[in-house]
N, C-alpha and C positions, 0 to 999 in steps of 0.2 A: 504494500500500500504506500502510495507516494506521500512523503512528508513535506511540510512547508518550512522553508528557511526563515525563521523569525528571530530577530535580535532579542535576547533576554531582557534588555532594558525596556522594550516595548511591552512585554508581559507585566513587568513590575509597574510601569506607568499606568497601564489599563486597570490594574488592581487598585492603585492609589486613587485614581480619579473616580473610580466607581464607589469608593468608600467601603469596599468589602475587604475582609481579610482572607488570607489563603485557606485557613481552616474551614471557612464556611463554604468553600467551593471544592474541597477535596473529594467529596462523595461523587460529584459529577465529573471531576477532572482529577483522577488519582495521580496522573503524571505531571501535574502542575508544578510541583517543586523542581522537577527535572527540566521543564520548559524554562523556568525562571533562571536556572543555572546554565542552560544551554547544553546539557548532557543528553537531552531528548528533544524531538521536534513533534509538533502536533500534525495530524492530518488536516486537510482543508475543512472537512466537516467538523472536526473538533475545534478548529479555530473559529469557524462560524458560530458554533454553540457558545464558545467562550466569549466571543464578541457580544453576543446577545446577553449573556449573563452579566457582563460588565458594562453594558449600555455603550458600547464602543463600535464605531463604524469599522467594518472589516478592512477597509482601505488603509486605515491608520497603521495596521500591523506590517505594511509593506514599505513604510518610510525608513529612511536611514537612521533617524533618531526621533524620540518622542516630540510631538508638536507642543508648542507653548500656547495653550488656549487662553485667550484673554476675554474678559467680559466685553461685549459689544456696546455697553452703556456705562456711564459714570457710576462709580461705586460710592454711594453716600452712606453706607452702613457704618454704624458707630462702634460695634463691638470688635475687639481685636481678633477674637476667634473667627468671626465671619469674614473679616477683611483679610486675615492671614492665610486662609486655606484656598486652594484652587476652586474655581466654580464647579459645582457638580454637573454631571450630564443632565440631570433633571432640571436644574436651573437654566442651563444654556438652551436646552431644547424648548423650554417654556418661553424664553425670550424670543427665540427664533420663530416659533409659530405665531406669536403675537405680532412680531415685525411683519410677517407675511400677511396676516389679517389686516394690519394697518395699511400696508401698501395696497392691498386689494381695495380697501374702503376708500383710500385716497383717490384711486383711479375712478371708482364709482362716483365719489362726491364731485370730482372735477367735471365729469361727464354730465352729472345732474345739475351742475351750476351752483353748488353749495358755496356760500360766502364764509370767509374766516370768522371764527368765533370772536366776539368783541372783547372777551376777558383774558384770552391767552397771552401771557407775556406782559401784562399791564402792570404787574406788581414789581416792587423793588424791595430789597432786604432792609432798607431803612424806613419803609413805610410803617405807619402806626399800626400796631397789632390789632387793637380793638376796632379801628375803622375798617381795616381789611376784612376782618371776620364779619363785621356787619354788612359789608358789600357782598360777600359770598352768600350770607343768609338771604339778603334781599334778591340777589340774582337767581338763586336756586329755590327761592320761596320756602325756606326752612323755618318752621315754627317750632320753637322749643315747647310751647304749651301743648301743641298737638303731639309732639314726641312723648311727652309725659303721660299722655292718655293711652299710648300703645302698650300692650301688655307684655310683649316678649321682645328680646333682643333681635330675634330673627325678623320679626315684622318691622322693627325700627330700621334695621340694616337694609331690608328690602325697599323700604320707602326712601331711604337716603340714596340708594343706588338708582332708583327710579328718577329721583330729582336730578342726579348728575346726568343720567342718560337723556332725560328730557331736554337738557341744556347742551347736548351735542357731544358729551364725553362717552367714549366707548369704555364700558366698565365690564371687566371679565373677572370672575371669581372661580377659582378651581383649587382643589387640594391634591390633585394628581396631574401627571403630565398627559395632556390631551384627555382621552377617555380611558387611559391605562391605569386601572386600579392597583396594579402591582408596582407602580412608580409613584409613591406618595411624596409630596413636597414637604420639606422640613422648615417649619417656622423659625427654627433656630438659625437657619442659613439666611433666610430673607422673609420679609412679611409682605413685600409687594414691589412693584416697579412702575415707572412712569415713562411713556414714550410721548413726549410733548410734541404737538404739531398745531399750527393755527387753525386747520380745518378738521382734523381727526385726532385729537389727543386721546391716548389710550392709557387706562390704568388697569393694572393687574393686581388682584388681592389674593394672597395665599389663603385659600379656603380651608386649609388644615389648621389655621389659627382659630382662636375663639371668636364668637360673633362680636363680643364687646371690643376685642382687640381690632377686629376688622373695621369697626366704626372709626377708630382713631386712624388706622391706616388710610382709609378712604379720605378722611378729612385732611390728613397730611399730604396725600397725593394731589388733592385739589389745590392746596397751597403751592405745590410744585408747579402745577399748570398755570397758576396765577403769575408765577415767575418765568414760566416758559422753560423749565429745567427738566431734562430727561435724566433718569437715574434709578439705581437700585437702592431700596431702603429697608431698614428694620426699625421703623419708627415706634417710639414709646415716649409718653409725656415727660417722664422723670429722667430720661437719659441725659448724660452730660456729653457734649461734643464741642470741639473747637471749630467746627465748620459753621460759618455764618448762615449758610443756606438752610442747613438742617435745624439750627437753633430757631431761625425765623419761622420755618414751616411747623416745627413742633409747637411754638407759641401760638401761631395762628390756628392750628388744629385744635389745641386745647381751648382757646377762646371761642372758637366756632361751636364746639360741642358743649362746653361748660363755661359760659360767660362769667367773668370774675365778679361783676356786681350781683349776679344772681346767686352764686355760691356763697357770697358773703351774707346774703339775706337768708339763704336756706340752711346753712350750717348751724347745728345746735351744739354749742360747746359743752353744755351740761349733760349730753348723752354720751355713753361709752363710745370711744372712738371707733372700735371695730363695727359696732352696730350702725353708727352714722355713716361709715364708709360704704357699707353694703346698701343702706337705704338710699343714699345719694347715687350710687352706681345704678340701682334699679330705676331711679327717677330720671336720670339723664341718659340711660342706656349706653353707658360707656364702661370700660374696665375699672375695677377697683384701684388699679395702679394710677390711672388718670385722676381719679377722685382724690387719692392721697396727695398727689402733686398739687391739685387745685386747692385743697384745704390749706396746704402750706402757702401757696401763692396768696390766698385770702387772709393770711395772718392767723389761721386757726391753730397751727402747731409750729414748734420750733424746727429748725433745719435738721438737728440731730434726731428728733423724734420722727420727722418725715422719713429720713433714710432708714432708721431702725424698722419702722412700720412697713416701708416699701420692700425692703429685703425679706422680711418675714412673710409678707403677702406674696411676693414673687415665689418664694420657696413653696408656699402652700399651693399656689396655682400650678407649679411644675409637677406636683404629685397627683394632680387630677388627670385621670385618663380621659382622652377625648371620646365622645360618644360615637357609635358606629354610624355608617352611612344609611342609605335607604331613602325612602320618600319618592316623590313623583319624578320619574326619569326626565321628562320634558321640562319640568321646572328646573331641575339640576342642569340639564343641557343648555337651557336658555341662559342661566347664570354663568356657565362656563365660557360661552362665547359672547354673551351680552345681547340684550334684546335689540338694541339698535343695529348691531352687526348682523344678527340673525335675520331680521326683517329685510335688510338691504340685500343680503346674498340670496335669500330665497326668492325674493321678487326679481332680482336681476337674472337669476338662473331660469326662472319660469318665462322670462321675456326673451331668452335665448342669447343673452349677452355673456353669460358665464357658463362654461361646460359643467355638466353634472359632476364629472370626475374631479374638477378643480374645487367645486363647492364642497363635495364630500371630504376632500383632503383638508380644507380649511375648517370644516365643521367637526371633523374627527370621527366620522362614521361612514358606512358604505352601503346602507340600505335605502332604497327609494321610499319605502313605506315610512321609515324614520324621518326622512326629509319632509314628507308630506304632513306628517303629524306635527312636526316642529313648526311648519308653516302655519298650521291651524292654531297652534299654541300661541304664536306671536302675532296672530291676527292678519296674516297675509292670505291664507287660504280659509275658505269657509266650508 
């Protein structure tokens, strides 16, 4: 049986970028240690299977040396762990598919005569935080009183996404790569990213994160669009960063979701802090971490107590196991690609402007029946 000449360093590189260790793959590839040392070579079929297991293109294994993969967008992440490690295949593939969707939508929008959105790139990092947040609320018609009446984080997030979508932003929420449930995204690596554009700004939210955290991510991403800045983020209200853009976006997002004057009125200093944190988190539909920071901003607690409480709450949240998936497939599919994008591509395909093959690739499925039902779900087909 013919063996493939592969450089051992490419085997080691594929393992490292996949985030897997050798022990986890030994059952499927018992000769893997020998491939890594160069004392044995895989067959072409074994190499193809190994490429699939490590989420690596087969073509990479025929290079002279491992490629240096770079993020295609600016890295605004704050944590050293996230910034220090190479981007995972899951993150890169997610960015690439979103770039393809945005490119398609831009061509569609230009053909349809869409005008640039009036708010993209109008902000500056020295703009007043309170005034900017008020402008966003007015533009998107965000009512904090209405949000308080919403019973669940899921419904509050869905409404927030709808408001962004209605104002021309492509919003995509997914916890996996495409529709591949075996490739789950890691919120510890990133919480979202922004592909800013005057006509078709796109925001991606890591759906594997909590709903309350996703609220802050979307608010932070909208602030990025106000500045016209593309980038990868791991936004959280209490994070410390030296980056002026991230500092400004964090402050705008916090003020957008939990205005300082309102938290000053709402906060009850005579109530136990942990109870008050959870009450206010339910009220504003944001994470408890955001509330802790805003209580500090409002002068309710000292800086030392803020950080002690923040780290304790962060540790508690990390122990909570995320709930399983499920639910309405088409509701999930619409969230994954965004209602605005789904409506456009279904309509354009039905008009014969986009090939079904290309539409299926961008939507992430291959069945015509699924396409038709999605069209019904987003109101294009009846």
